[in-house]
C-alpha positions, 0 to 999 in steps of 0.5 A, spaced: 499 500 499 502 506 498 499 511 503 501 517 499 498 515 493 492 513 497 490 520 501 492 524 494 486 519 491 482 522 497 483 530 496 483 529 489 476 530 488 476 536 492 482 540 490 479 538 483 473 543 484 477 548 487 483 548 482 483 548 474 491 544 476 490 540 482 497 536 481 502 541 485 497 541 491 497 534 491 504 534 491 504 538 497 501 532 501 508 529 504 510 525 510 510 530 516 517 532 518 515 532 525 511 525 528 508 530 533 504 534 528 501 527 524 503 522 519 502 527 513 502 533 513 497 537 507 500 545 506 496 547 500 491 551 504 495 558 503 497 558 497 490 556 494 487 561 499 490 566 497 488 565 489 481 563 491 481 570 496 479 566 502 482 565 509 487 559 509 484 556 515 478 557 514 479 553 506 482 547 510 477 547 514 472 547 508 477 542 505 478 537 511 470 537 511 469 534 504 474 530 504 473 522 506 479 520 509 475 517 515 476 509 514 484 510 514 485 517 518 483 520 526 479 526 525 484 531 521 486 537 525 487 544 522 493 547 524 496 554 524 495 558 518 491 552 515 496 546 516 492 539 515 495 535 520 493 527 518 495 521 522 493 514 521 489 510 524 492 504 528 486 499 526 488 501 519 496 501 520 494 493 523 490 492 517 495 493 512 501 490 516 496 483 516 496 484 509 503 485 508 506 479 513 504 473 508 505 477 501 511 476 498 511 483 495 510 486 502 503 490 500 507 493 493 502 493 488 504 494 481 503 500 477 497 500 474 500 503 467 507 499 465 511 502 460 517 499 456 524 502 459 531 500 455 536 502 460 543 503 457 549 503 463 556 500 464 558 499 457 566 499 458 571 499 453 572 491 452 579 492 450 582 494 456 581 492 464 574 496 467 576 501 472 573 505 478 570 510 473 564 503 471 562 503 478 558 508 478 554 507 471 554 499 472 551 499 479 546 506 479 544 503 472 543 495 475 538 498 481 534 502 476 533 495 472 532 492 478 527 497 481 523 498 475 522 491 474 520 490 481 514 496 480 511 492 474 515 496 468 518 491 462 525 493 462 531 492 457 538 492 459 543 494 454 551 494 455 553 498 450 559 495 449 566 499 446 568 493 442 570 497 436 574 503 437 581 506 437 583 501 443 582 496 438 587 499 433 592 500 439 591 493 441 593 490 434 598 495 433 601 492 440 600 485 437 604 486 432 609 489 434 611 487 442 607 481 443 610 475 447 607 470 443 608 465 449 605 469 453 599 470 450 598 463 448 599 461 455 594 467 458 591 472 453 588 476 457 594 478 461 598 479 455 593 483 451 592 487 458 600 488 457 601 490 450 595 495 450 598 498 456 605 499 452 602 502 447 597 507 452 604 508 455 608 510 448 602 514 445 602 518 452 610 519 452 609 523 445 603 527 446 607 529 453 613 530 449 609 535 445 605 538 451 610 540 455 613 546 452 606 548 451 605 548 458 612 551 460 610 558 455 603 558 459 606 558 465 611 563 463 605 567 460 601 566 467 606 568 472 608 574 468 600 576 469 600 574 476 607 578 478 604 584 474 597 584 478 600 584 485 605 588 484 599 594 481 597 600 486 591 597 490 585 601 486 581 606 491 574 604 490 572 598 494 569 594 488 575 594 484 580 592 490 576 586 491 575 585 483 584 586 483 585 581 489 580 576 485 584 576 479 591 575 483 587 569 487 584 566 479 592 567 477 594 564 483 590 558 482 592 556 474 600 557 476 598 552 481 594 548 476 600 548 471 606 547 476 602 540 477 600 538 470 608 540 468 610 535 474 605 530 472 608 531 464 615 530 466 613 524 470 610 520 463 616 523 460 621 520 464 617 514 465 620 512 458 626 516 458 628 512 464 627 505 461 632 503 457 626 498 453 621 503 453 625 508 450 628 503 445 621 502 443 619 510 443 625 510 438 623 505 433 615 508 433 616 515 433 609 516 429 606 510 433 599 515 435 598 515 427 600 508 426 594 505 431 589 510 428 591 507 422 590 500 425 583 502 426 582 505 420 582 498 416 579 495 422 574 498 420 574 499 412 573 490 413 581 489 413 582 481 413 588 481 417 585 486 422 578 483 422 581 476 424 585 479 429 579 482 432 575 476 432 580 473 435 581 478 442 574 479 442 571 473 446 578 473 451 576 481 452 568 479 454 570 473 458 574 478 462 569 483 463 564 477 465 568 476 470 567 482 474 560 483 473 559 476 475 562 478 482 558 485 482 552 480 481 550 484 474 546 482 468 544 484 462 538 483 457 543 484 451 551 487 449 550 489 443 556 493 442 559 498 438 560 493 432 553 491 431 551 497 429 557 499 423 554 496 418 548 501 420 552 507 420 552 510 413 544 509 412 543 514 418 547 519 415 544 518 408 537 518 411 539 526 415 541 527 408 534 526 404 530 529 409 535 536 409 537 534 417 544 535 415 548 539 411 556 540 409 561 544 413 569 544 412 567 538 408 564 534 414 557 532 415 553 536 420 547 536 424 546 544 425 541 545 431 536 550 435 540 552 441 547 550 440 553 553 438 556 548 434 553 543 430 553 535 431 558 532 427 555 525 424 561 524 418 567 527 418 572 529 412 575 523 412 569 519 412 569 516 418 564 516 423 563 518 431 559 516 436 554 521 435 553 516 428 553 510 433 548 512 438 542 514 432 544 508 430 543 505 436 536 509 438 534 507 431 535 499 432 531 500 439 525 503 436 525 499 430 526 493 435 524 494 442 520 500 441 520 503 449 517 508 452 523 511 455 530 511 453 535 512 460 543 512 458 546 512 465 553 516 463 558 520 466 556 527 467 561 530 463 558 527 456 552 532 457 553 535 451 553 529 447 546 527 449 543 534 449 545 534 442 544 527 441 536 528 444 536 534 440 538 530 434 533 524 435 527 529 436 529 532 429 529 525 426 522 524 427 522 521 434 519 525 439 514 521 443 519 518 447 522 519 454 530 521 452 534 521 459 541 522 461 541 520 468 548 523 470 552 521 475 559 525 479 566 523 479 569 518 486 574 522 487 581 520 493 582 524 499 586 529 494 580 531 491 582 529 485 579 523 481 581 516 484 587 514 482 592 509 484 600 512 488 603 511 481 598 515 478 594 510 474 586 509 474 585 504 479 582 497 476 575 496 478 577 488 480 583 491 484 578 495 488 573 488 489 579 485 492 581 490 497 573 491 499 573 484 501 580 484 504 577 488 509 571 485 510 574 479 512 578 483 517 571 486 520 567 479 520 573 475 523 574 481 528 566 482 530 566 474 529 571 473 535 568 478 539 562 473 540 560 472 548 559 464 546 566 464 542 566 465 534 560 462 531 563 462 523 568 457 520 573 459 515 569 458 509 564 462 512 568 467 513 571 468 507 563 467 503 560 473 507 566 477 506 566 477 499 559 479 500 559 484 504 565 487 501 562 488 495 555 490 498 560 496 501 562 498 494 556 498 491 551 501 497 557 506 498 557 509 491 548 508 491 547 512 497 551 518 494 546 523 491 548 521 484 550 528 480 555 529 486 562 528 486 564 523 493 570 521 496 572 514 496 573 511 503 574 503 505 573 506 512 566 509 511 563 504 506 565 498 511 563 501 518 558 498 522 554 505 524 552 510 519 549 509 512 552 503 510 551 496 507 555 493 512 550 496 517 544 494 513 546 487 513 548 487 520 540 489 521 538 484 516 543 478 520 540 481 527 533 479 525 535 473 523 539 471 529 532 473 533 529 468 530 535 463 531 535 464 538 528 464 540 527 457 535 522 460 531 519 457 525 517 465 521 514 462 516 509 457 520 508 464 524 507 468 518 501 464 516 498 463 523 493 467 526 499 471 530 496 479 529 500 484 529 499 491 534 502 497 535 500 499 541 508 502 543 510 508 540 516 505 537 512 500 535 508 504 531 514 508 528 516 501 525 510 499 522 509 506 518 517 505 516 515 499 514 509 502 509 513 507 506 517 503 503 512 503 496 513 511 497 521 510 497 521 507 491 516 511 487 521 517 490 527 513 487 522 513 480 521 521 480 528 522 477 532 516 477 536 517 484 537 510 487 540 514 493 533 515 495 532 508 497 538 507 502 536 514 506 530 510 506 533 504 509 537 508 514 534 513 516 527 511 516 526 504 517 534 501 520 533 507 525 525 506 527 528 498 528 534 500 532 529 504 536 524 498 537 530 493 539 532 498 545 525 500 547 520 493 545 523 487 548 521 481 543 523 474 545 521 476 552 514 480 551 510 480 556 505 476 553 505 470 547 501 475 543 506 481 544 512 476 542 509 474 535 507 481 534 513 483 535 516 477 532 512 479 526 514 486 525 521 483 526 520 479 520 517 484 515 523 489 517 528 484 515 524 482 509 524 489 507 531 490 509 532 485 504 528 486 499 530 493 499 538 491 498 536 487 493 533 492 488 540 496 490 544 489 487 546 487 494 545 480 497 544 479 505 546 474 511 544 470 515 549 470 520 555 476 521 
């Protein structure tokens, strides 16, 4: 049961009789911020009364007299200047809990009008190992798919793999010039990863050699500007003086950034020049960047040798990412990579030209869009296609074969302008009756406030991240088990199994608990903490309920189907019952703007905190009567089931012992 939706439905006919558009007014019925004002509060009377020329309190009283909520709520109270406070009847709460106690969906109804969604997420370049940057797209996309499916929508998940781009040109070039063929035969993936890193390193070396003089020149310019600004007389006008001071600070900041960039660039150069082996490779392959592009072009043009190598390498690369997905408990309905659409790209450009939607500009084929300074290029001067062309072909394929109502792209915020142009071009192309949404997200940061890197400055590998989280979880689990009053309860195999579940859950939940649009600072310690808004705490809360059942030798499935009733006489019981019944509202909040952190907030701030208060104030196994004990056991069970369902929607597993 979605209580908020039910209350809004009851108020709707009354408000429609008073206003042309009742929607915004209904949205002003929300859960009360303070329990002393009831469970829900309606705050629309003040604004509506002004439009109608009435007294807000009188209008609120008029609405209360007309609305029919007596079967759900106690008599509504008009407070202050016109707030309407709503407190649910305890017998009605108990009825909802009675329905939920033996319902596999815990009272959550499916949507009345299901939509078809395509969710495009993760999308790694398969020729190189997945890194920390892939964690956000992967876990956010997976959580949205699970939540949309649970509430009744038709969902198609598609992993749009990068299996056709420059990275394969790099591997093909590396294989032809740097591969250890024996090592490749023995273990293909490590050797392919090694030659990719070699080629990437050499390309970075030549880029750094080119960039260093430019950076030094920029530094000299900014330093001169800084010295001039710093030594300039202070203006008498306060505003001008403030402006001058701000300019000095800006130049100082730029000088700092340029010095850091110069040091980083010098380090890239030194990495190659300090290694005789790498320096020899660099001397022998001075045009490696151009050569890689040529190998990529040959692949795209159907060169037999490069196509054969691509077909040979691709399964190894896909097996590598598949292993990571298995550990993350993430699956996809489809994995249609860029290569799948390669033969469709020319037709996309041709159709845009045929409809007069694309024009030639400086030799390239461009789509000029209202509101954008630069056009979207769909074919370069040399005839090569771009990501935008592939994305248009992908949309056309999805519309033709899947006919979705919405396509969600769970992609880094830095691609915002690309998607703005893509969606505008898609509308121009004639696809108007579809929701296109860029579900953007921020960056995973290190302690230094910069994108999370290894000590050597490399991007952190995702599998290494998982291994470290599991290793740290093992320590947490072992220390907790060793402190048990009756001695350790887990054997070594159980500790390892629980650690894998707890460690990976900590990473996923730590990411999902963030506002997706914000950057966040990565911290194993915070993610694995046994208190606070963490997966570890939520898993512990679930395991604590199971330990009560074990200790009391309770057959909970028998109790669910029995005639035992749930009562909410104690305030902590009522608070927990309300938290359980608001699960459906939390799911609505998640899907309103595709934000999984609303679910983590609900699980911790409402459910887990309410259960903690209940646990402290309401003895379960030592309850005063058998009826009270059974009621509280069923409340514990509903809490555990909501935690388990909620975590499952986030792609996180629970453990029975911890």
